[in-house]
C-alpha positions as CSV (number, residue, x, y, z in Angstrom):
1,M,-34.2,23.1,-57.4
2,K,-36.9,24.7,-55.6
3,K,-37.7,23.4,-51.8
4,Q,-41.0,24.6,-50.2
5,V,-40.9,24.7,-46.5
6,H,-44.0,25.7,-44.5
7,P,-43.3,28.7,-41.8
8,A,-45.1,26.6,-39.2
9,S,-42.8,23.9,-39.7
10,R,-39.1,22.8,-38.4
11,D,-36.9,21.8,-40.9
12,L,-35.3,18.9,-39.3
13,S,-33.4,17.8,-42.2
14,V,-30.7,20.6,-41.9
15,Q,-29.9,20.2,-38.5
16,S,-26.5,18.9,-37.8
17,P,-26.1,15.6,-35.5
18,G,-23.4,17.3,-33.7
19,D,-19.8,16.0,-33.3
20,A,-21.2,13.3,-30.9
21,T,-22.6,10.2,-32.2
22,P,-23.8,7.6,-29.6
23,P,-25.1,4.3,-31.0
24,L,-28.4,4.8,-32.5
25,H,-30.9,1.7,-33.2
26,V,-33.7,2.5,-35.4
27,L,-36.9,0.2,-35.4
28,T,-38.5,0.4,-38.8
29,I,-42.1,-0.4,-39.3
30,T,-43.2,-0.6,-42.7
31,P,-46.0,-2.3,-45.3
32,F,-43.3,-1.8,-48.3
33,Y,-40.2,-3.4,-48.2
34,P,-38.5,-5.8,-50.7
35,S,-39.6,-9.6,-50.5
36,V,-39.1,-12.8,-52.3
37,E,-42.4,-12.3,-53.9
38,N,-41.7,-9.0,-55.0
39,E,-38.2,-7.7,-54.9
40,V,-38.8,-4.2,-55.9
41,N,-41.4,-3.2,-53.5
42,G,-40.1,-0.7,-50.8
43,C,-36.7,-0.4,-52.3
44,F,-36.9,3.4,-51.8
45,I,-37.3,2.3,-48.1
46,K,-34.3,-0.4,-47.9
47,E,-31.8,1.3,-49.9
48,P,-31.0,4.3,-47.7
49,L,-31.2,1.9,-44.7
50,D,-28.3,0.0,-46.6
51,L,-26.3,3.2,-46.5
52,L,-27.0,3.9,-42.6
53,A,-25.8,0.5,-41.6
54,T,-22.6,1.7,-39.8
55,D,-21.3,0.7,-36.2
56,A,-22.9,3.7,-34.7
57,T,-26.3,3.1,-36.4
58,T,-28.2,0.1,-36.9
59,S,-31.7,-0.7,-37.8
60,T,-34.4,-3.3,-37.3
61,V,-37.0,-3.9,-39.9
62,L,-40.4,-5.1,-39.6
63,A,-42.2,-5.1,-42.3
64,V,-46.1,-5.6,-42.2
65,S,-49.1,-6.8,-44.2
66,P,-52.9,-7.8,-43.3
67,L,-53.7,-11.1,-42.9
68,H,-56.2,-10.9,-46.0
69,H,-53.0,-10.5,-48.1
70,S,-51.0,-13.4,-49.4
71,Q,-47.7,-14.1,-47.0
72,R,-44.4,-12.6,-47.8
73,R,-41.1,-14.1,-47.1
74,S,-37.8,-12.0,-46.4
75,T,-34.8,-12.1,-48.8
76,P,-31.4,-12.3,-48.1
77,L,-30.9,-9.1,-49.7
78,A,-33.5,-7.4,-47.6
79,P,-33.2,-8.7,-44.2
80,A,-36.7,-8.1,-42.5
81,T,-39.3,-9.6,-39.7
82,W,-42.4,-10.2,-42.1
83,L,-45.3,-9.7,-39.5
84,R,-49.2,-10.4,-40.5
85,F,-52.1,-8.8,-38.8
86,P,-55.9,-9.0,-38.5
87,Q,-57.6,-5.6,-40.7
88,I,-61.1,-5.6,-42.1
89,P,-60.1,-5.3,-45.6
90,G,-60.3,-2.0,-47.8
91,N,-60.4,1.6,-46.3
92,L,-63.2,0.2,-44.1
93,G,-60.7,-1.1,-41.6
94,L,-57.7,1.3,-42.1
95,S,-58.8,3.7,-39.3
96,S,-58.8,0.8,-36.6
97,A,-55.9,-1.2,-38.2
98,G,-53.2,0.4,-36.3
99,R,-54.4,-0.6,-32.9
100,S,-54.6,-4.1,-34.0
101,L,-51.1,-3.9,-35.6
102,Y,-49.7,-2.4,-32.1
103,L,-51.2,-5.7,-30.6
104,R,-49.3,-7.6,-33.1
105,L,-46.0,-5.8,-32.6
106,A,-46.0,-4.8,-28.9
107,G,-44.5,-8.0,-27.6
108,R,-41.8,-8.5,-29.9
109,A,-40.7,-4.9,-30.0
110,S,-40.6,-5.1,-26.2
111,R,-38.3,-8.0,-27.0
112,I,-36.0,-5.9,-29.4
113,H,-35.8,-2.7,-27.1
114,H,-34.7,-5.4,-24.1
115,E,-31.9,-6.8,-26.5
116,R,-30.7,-3.5,-27.7
117,P,-32.3,-0.3,-26.9
118,I,-34.1,1.7,-29.6
119,S,-33.4,5.0,-30.2
120,V,-36.3,6.0,-32.2
121,I,-39.2,4.2,-34.3
122,H,-39.6,5.1,-37.9
123,A,-43.3,4.3,-39.5
124,H,-44.1,4.6,-43.0
125,G,-47.7,5.8,-43.6
126,A,-49.8,7.0,-40.4
127,L,-52.2,4.2,-41.1
128,P,-51.6,1.8,-39.7
129,C,-47.8,1.7,-39.0
130,G,-48.1,5.6,-37.8
131,Q,-50.8,4.9,-35.6
132,A,-49.3,1.3,-34.2
133,A,-45.7,3.4,-33.8
134,A,-47.4,6.1,-31.5
135,L,-48.8,3.3,-29.0
136,L,-45.4,1.5,-29.1
137,A,-43.5,4.7,-28.5
138,K,-45.7,5.4,-25.5
139,R,-45.1,1.9,-24.2
140,L,-41.3,1.9,-24.6
141,G,-40.7,5.6,-23.8
142,V,-38.7,6.4,-27.1
143,P,-39.6,9.0,-29.9
144,F,-41.3,8.2,-33.2
145,V,-41.4,9.6,-36.6
146,V,-43.8,9.1,-39.3
147,S,-43.2,9.2,-43.3
148,V,-45.7,10.4,-45.8
149,H,-44.9,9.2,-49.2
150,G,-48.0,10.5,-51.3
151,L,-50.3,13.2,-51.5
152,D,-53.3,11.6,-49.9
153,V,-51.8,12.6,-46.7
154,F,-54.8,12.0,-44.8
155,N,-55.8,8.6,-46.3
156,Q,-59.3,9.6,-47.6
157,S,-58.7,8.2,-51.1
158,G,-61.0,11.1,-52.3
159,E,-63.8,9.6,-50.2
160,K,-66.3,11.0,-47.9
161,G,-68.6,10.2,-45.3
162,A,-67.9,8.9,-41.6
163,A,-65.2,6.3,-42.3
164,A,-63.2,8.7,-44.5
165,H,-63.7,11.5,-41.9
166,W,-62.4,8.8,-39.2
167,R,-59.4,7.9,-41.4
168,R,-58.6,11.8,-41.5
169,S,-58.9,12.1,-37.8
170,S,-56.7,9.2,-36.9
171,S,-54.1,10.3,-39.4
172,I,-54.4,13.8,-38.0
173,A,-53.5,12.5,-34.5
174,C,-50.8,10.6,-35.5
175,Y,-48.8,13.5,-37.2
176,Q,-49.4,15.5,-34.0
177,S,-48.0,13.0,-31.5
178,A,-45.1,12.3,-33.6
179,H,-41.9,13.8,-33.0
180,A,-41.5,14.7,-36.8
181,V,-43.2,14.1,-39.8
182,V,-40.9,13.2,-43.0
183,C,-42.3,14.3,-46.2
184,V,-41.2,13.2,-49.5
185,S,-41.6,16.7,-51.1
186,G,-42.5,20.4,-50.0
187,K,-45.9,19.8,-51.8
188,V,-46.5,17.0,-49.4
189,Q,-45.7,19.3,-46.7
190,Q,-47.4,22.1,-47.6
191,L,-50.9,19.6,-47.9
192,L,-50.1,18.5,-44.6
193,C,-49.4,21.6,-42.6
194,D,-52.0,23.8,-44.3
195,N,-54.6,20.8,-43.0
196,V,-53.7,19.8,-39.6
197,P,-54.8,22.0,-36.7
198,G,-52.0,23.2,-34.2
199,H,-48.5,22.6,-34.4
200,V,-46.8,19.7,-36.1
201,S,-43.2,19.2,-36.9
202,T,-42.1,18.4,-40.4
203,A,-39.2,17.8,-42.8
204,V,-38.6,17.3,-46.2
205,V,-36.6,14.7,-47.2
206,Y,-36.4,13.7,-51.0
207,N,-35.9,10.3,-52.0
208,G,-32.5,9.2,-53.2
209,V,-31.1,7.2,-56.2
210,D,-28.1,5.0,-56.3
211,A,-26.5,7.1,-59.1
212,E,-24.1,4.3,-60.1
213,F,-26.6,1.5,-60.5
214,F,-29.1,4.0,-62.1
215,A,-26.0,5.3,-64.6
216,P,-25.9,5.9,-68.3
217,V,-24.2,3.5,-70.3
218,P,-23.2,4.5,-73.9
219,T,-23.4,1.1,-75.4
220,A,-27.3,0.7,-74.2
221,H,-28.9,1.6,-77.8
222,T,-32.3,0.7,-79.0
223,Q,-33.7,0.8,-82.5
224,G,-36.0,3.3,-83.5
225,S,-37.6,5.6,-80.7
226,V,-39.0,4.3,-77.1
227,V,-41.2,6.1,-74.7
228,L,-41.0,4.5,-71.2
229,A,-43.4,4.5,-68.4
230,V,-42.5,2.7,-65.2
231,G,-45.4,2.2,-62.4
232,N,-48.2,0.3,-60.9
233,L,-51.1,0.5,-63.8
234,I,-53.4,2.2,-61.8
235,P,-55.7,5.0,-63.7
236,T,-53.9,7.9,-61.0
237,K,-50.4,7.3,-63.1
238,G,-52.1,8.6,-66.2
239,Q,-50.8,5.6,-68.6
240,D,-54.1,6.0,-70.5
241,L,-52.9,9.6,-71.6
242,L,-49.7,8.1,-72.9
243,V,-51.4,5.7,-75.0
244,R,-53.5,8.3,-76.5
245,A,-50.7,10.4,-76.8
246,L,-49.0,7.5,-78.7
247,A,-51.7,7.2,-81.2
248,R,-51.3,11.2,-82.2
249,L,-47.6,10.5,-82.6
250,V,-47.4,7.4,-84.5
251,P,-48.4,8.8,-88.1
252,A,-45.2,10.9,-87.6
253,F,-43.1,8.5,-85.8
254,P,-43.9,4.9,-87.5
255,Q,-41.2,3.5,-85.7
256,L,-42.3,4.8,-82.2
257,K,-42.7,2.4,-79.5
258,C,-44.2,2.6,-76.0
259,R,-43.3,0.4,-73.5
260,F,-44.9,0.2,-70.0
261,I,-43.2,-1.7,-67.0
262,G,-45.7,-2.5,-63.8
263,E,-48.5,-4.6,-62.8
264,G,-52.1,-3.7,-62.0
265,P,-55.9,-3.6,-62.4
266,D,-55.6,-1.0,-65.1
267,L,-53.9,-3.3,-67.4
268,P,-57.2,-4.8,-68.9
269,R,-58.5,-1.3,-69.9
270,L,-55.1,-0.3,-71.3
271,R,-54.8,-2.8,-73.7
272,S,-58.3,-2.3,-74.9
273,L,-57.4,1.5,-75.4
274,A,-54.3,0.7,-77.2
275,N,-57.0,-1.7,-79.3
276,E,-59.2,0.9,-80.0
277,L,-56.9,3.2,-81.2
278,G,-55.2,1.1,-83.6
279,I,-51.6,0.9,-81.9
280,R,-51.5,-2.7,-80.8
281,E,-48.4,-3.2,-82.2
282,Q,-46.6,-0.1,-80.7
283,V,-47.5,-0.4,-77.4
284,E,-46.0,-3.0,-75.2
285,F,-46.8,-4.3,-71.6
286,L,-43.8,-5.9,-70.3
287,G,-45.1,-6.5,-66.6
288,R,-43.1,-6.7,-63.4
289,H,-39.3,-6.2,-64.1
290,S,-36.2,-6.6,-61.3
291,R,-34.6,-3.2,-60.7
292,K,-31.6,-4.3,-62.8
293,G,-34.4,-4.7,-65.6
294,V,-35.9,-1.3,-64.9
295,A,-32.4,0.2,-65.1
296,D,-31.4,-1.3,-68.4
297,A,-34.7,0.0,-69.6
298,M,-34.5,3.4,-68.7
299,R,-30.8,3.2,-70.3
300,R,-32.5,2.2,-73.4
301,C,-35.2,4.5,-74.0
302,T,-35.5,7.8,-75.7
303,V,-37.9,9.7,-73.4
304,F,-39.3,8.7,-70.0
305,A,-42.7,10.1,-69.5
306,L,-45.1,9.2,-66.7
307,P,-48.2,12.0,-66.6
308,S,-49.1,11.1,-63.1
309,R,-52.4,12.5,-61.6
310,S,-50.9,12.1,-57.9
311,E,-47.7,11.6,-57.0
312,G,-45.7,12.8,-53.7
313,L,-42.4,12.9,-55.6
314,G,-42.0,9.9,-57.8
315,C,-38.8,7.7,-57.1
316,V,-38.9,6.6,-61.1
317,Y,-38.5,10.3,-62.5
318,L,-35.5,10.4,-60.2
319,E,-34.2,6.9,-61.4
320,A,-34.7,8.1,-65.1
321,M,-33.1,11.4,-64.8
322,A,-29.9,9.5,-63.0
323,C,-29.8,7.4,-65.9
324,A,-29.4,10.6,-68.0
325,K,-32.8,10.6,-69.8
326,P,-35.1,13.4,-70.5
327,V,-38.2,13.3,-68.3
328,V,-42.0,14.3,-68.8
329,A,-44.0,14.6,-65.8
330,C,-46.9,16.9,-64.5
331,R,-47.0,20.0,-62.8
332,G,-48.7,20.1,-59.5
333,Q,-46.7,17.0,-58.1
334,G,-43.8,17.0,-56.0
335,I,-41.5,16.3,-59.1
336,E,-42.0,20.1,-59.8
337,E,-39.7,20.8,-57.1
338,I,-37.1,19.1,-58.8
339,I,-37.5,19.6,-62.5
340,D,-36.9,23.0,-64.1
341,H,-39.0,23.2,-67.0
342,E,-36.8,22.9,-70.3
343,K,-33.8,22.9,-68.3
344,N,-33.2,19.5,-66.6
345,G,-36.9,17.9,-67.8
346,W,-40.2,18.8,-69.2
347,L,-43.4,19.7,-67.3
348,I,-47.1,19.8,-68.7
349,S,-50.3,20.1,-67.0
350,P,-52.1,17.2,-65.6
351,D,-54.5,15.3,-68.0
352,N,-53.3,17.8,-70.7
353,L,-53.1,15.6,-73.8
354,D,-52.2,18.3,-76.1
355,E,-49.3,19.4,-74.0
356,L,-47.7,15.6,-73.5
357,T,-47.9,14.9,-77.3
358,A,-46.2,18.1,-78.0
359,A,-43.6,17.5,-75.2
360,V,-43.1,13.9,-76.9
361,A,-42.7,15.4,-80.3
362,T,-40.5,17.9,-79.5
363,M,-38.0,15.9,-77.8
364,L,-37.9,12.8,-80.6
365,R,-37.3,15.5,-83.3
366,N,-34.2,17.0,-81.3
367,P,-32.1,14.5,-80.1
368,N,-29.9,17.2,-79.0
369,L,-32.4,18.5,-76.6
370,C,-32.8,15.0,-75.4
371,L,-29.2,14.9,-74.6
372,N,-29.1,18.2,-72.8
373,L,-32.0,17.9,-70.6
374,G,-30.5,14.2,-69.8
375,S,-27.2,15.5,-69.0
376,A,-28.7,18.2,-66.7
377,A,-31.1,15.8,-65.0
378,R,-28.4,13.6,-64.0
379,Q,-26.2,16.4,-62.6
380,T,-29.3,17.4,-60.6
381,V,-29.3,14.0,-58.9
382,L,-25.5,14.0,-58.3
383,E,-25.9,17.5,-56.6
384,S,-28.5,17.0,-53.9
385,L,-30.5,13.6,-54.7
386,T,-28.2,10.3,-54.2
387,L,-28.9,8.0,-51.4
388,S,-26.1,9.5,-49.5
389,H,-28.0,12.7,-49.4
390,Q,-31.0,11.4,-48.2
391,A,-29.4,8.9,-45.6
392,R,-27.6,11.9,-44.0
393,R,-31.1,13.7,-43.8
394,L,-32.5,10.9,-42.2
395,E,-29.8,10.2,-39.9
396,A,-29.9,13.7,-38.7
397,I,-33.6,13.5,-37.8
398,Y,-33.2,10.4,-35.8
399,R,-30.3,11.8,-34.0
400,E,-32.3,15.0,-33.2
401,A,-35.0,12.8,-32.0
402,A,-33.3,10.6,-30.0
403,G,-31.1,13.7,-28.6
404,S,-34.4,15.3,-27.6
405,M,-35.4,12.2,-25.6
406,R,-32.1,12.0,-23.9
407,A,-32.3,15.8,-23.0
408,A,-36.0,15.6,-21.5
409,P,-35.9,16.3,-17.9
410,E,-37.2,13.5,-15.6
411,L,-40.8,14.1,-13.9
């Protein structure tokens, strides 16, 4: 497994918290978290926090959403305080949303800090949570870290103009003031360090997988061959390329099915494309699934393929690997640091229909290859990509941040 660490960064993820373990209280601020309305959103944040919950480490989660989004409610399985804040809809209001979020959180965060001192604030995303965390950290006199989960590290969404420039400047200011920027892959880290002027402290912490929940089950069989994709139905996920590949594969594999789990605005376009290509019966759009539903679908599929065009890492790849399934992903994404081509998975060039078609066809014709790739994939997860690995790395960063604040001389 390859790990790319920018020479100008500090790799905080490998530092030991030391022998002493003073109480640690982490305040998490996130727009992604499971709720009654969507139990799978933000599982990648909740699950490592569950493992961190000990007598020495506690967490308080403030989950946030703009007022123009629908209300979300906490679930007993993922306790959090959901708060709404004013924001101009869309990217236009993102640059200043952190300030309005700060005003919404300031009183509550101060009360939390008074009742149980906060050791470190962890914000997910520079805008708006990181911007709000920077202001809260200054108010409370505690350090903050911010996680970057995707390749759009400056929140520009491929746009240009004054608004996009403002979002970029606001994001950079957040990264520069953070004690550490937690990147989900070396690819994300490289993009950030190459484009942020001056010094920024970064750490690569790969997402982890519950390898007991996402595990192969020998009795999970499916008639025929199934290619599975899991993800929001949006253009950047590349589901359209998979539909086109299926149309090429069906003549040679008439029993082949392609199943999509997820919701999103691209659904009508994908349905229309399947109809246009004459494969409506071979393509199944299954909507959103529970975690158990996703795990069951992964165990029953033949190949997992998601030719995403922009992916910081991609938790679903790791989950499929943990289920001992062969995974097809794209080069140039964070997952390239995990997949060793033709050894524990398969890599193709982005938007390359020929390579995608050939990769899936090769696996469908070679059951032993699928078995070997899947076995190696699960071993990769067990060695360094479980939730325990992720939790330990996060705790080391938290304790290093809290320790630096305690060690700072009084002015």
